[in-house]
N, C-alpha and C positions, 0 to 999 in steps of 0.2 A: 285753481281749485279754491273753493270757498273755505276760508280759515276755520269756520265753525265746524266743518267736517273733520278737521285735524284735532279738535279739542277732545281730550279724553279725561273723564272725571277722575279726580284724585281724592278719594274718601279718607286717605290716611294722613292728610296734612291739615293742620290747623289754619295755615296761612293761604294755601292755594287750593282753589276748587277744581282747577284744571292743571294737568301736567304741562310744563313748558313745551313749546314746539322747537325742536332743534333745527337751526337754519344752516349750520355748517361752520367749520373753522372755530368751534368752541362757543359759538354764539347761540343763545336761546331767546325766544320771544315768549314772555309771560303774558297771557291774556286771561284776565280774571273777572269774575262776576259773582255776586252773592251779597249777603247782608253786610259784610265788613269791607266791601270794595266800592270804589268810585265807579258805579255802573247804574244802569237803568233797565228794568226796575231793580231796586236794591233789595232783592229777595233771593232765597235759595230756590232756583228752578232747575229741573232735571235736564232740560233741553236748551243748549246754547242758542238755538234759533228763537227762543222766547225773549232774548235780551235785545234792547234797542241800542245800548251803549255799554262799553267795557272799560276796564282799567288795563293799561298796557305798559310793559317795561321790557327792557332788553338787558341780558346778563351775558358777559363773556367769562368763560371758565378761567379761574385764576386771576381775574381782574376785578370783577364786580359789575355794577351797572354801567352800561355804555350807551352811546347813541350811534347806531349803525345807519341812521337816516342821513345825518349831516345836512339837514335842510330845515331851518327854523320855520319856514312858511308851512311845511308839512307837519313837523313835530318839534315843539319847542321844549327841550329838556333843560333850559337854563335855570329854572327855579326848583326843579324837583327831579327825582330819578324815575318817576312814574307819570304817565298821562292819565287823567281821569275823565270819565264820561265821554269816551271817544265813540262816535257813532259807527255803525257797522261798515258803512262805505269807507270811512277813513281808516278803520282797522284793516280792512282788506287792502287798501292802498299801502299802508305801512308794512303789512306782511309782504307784499310783492316787492317793494323797494328794498326792505331789509334782507329778504331772501336773495335778491340779485347782488346787493352789496356784500353780504356775508360770504357769498361764494367766491369772491375775489380775495385770495389769500393775502395779498399785499395790503388791501384796504382793511381787512380784519385785523392784521397784525399791528396797524397803526392806531387802532382805537384806544382811547384813553378812558380811564375810570371816571364815571359820572356820579358815583355814590357819595352821599354825604355821610361821613363817619366810617364805620368798619367796612373792610373789604369782603366780609363774609356774605356769600351769595346763596348760602344753604337754605334760605327761606323758600327757594324755588325748587328744591330737590324733594 
């Protein structure tokens, strides 16, 4: 399924234009686009299909930002907890890999925090 069909508008948050997508085992994928996000175009658009690139992050409940991809060739989280300007095809690939990995309870349990600073992940709620 195209990840853009999963995105639901979040009009009540200052930080998130779309609600996070639950992947399982407490892991959520935040896919954001708008004036304040690393996306293209950098505008507030009503339809996620109008964007060419998105900002992407993964959060594990009670842990903070995590890397459920575990493949730096696909997604390099070594410098920051979010990926910016990720094209649609790559976001789809990240979604599918993360969904598969997150469904593995042992894999999900071993994920370590990637957040710089506070463990508060409430910005995605």
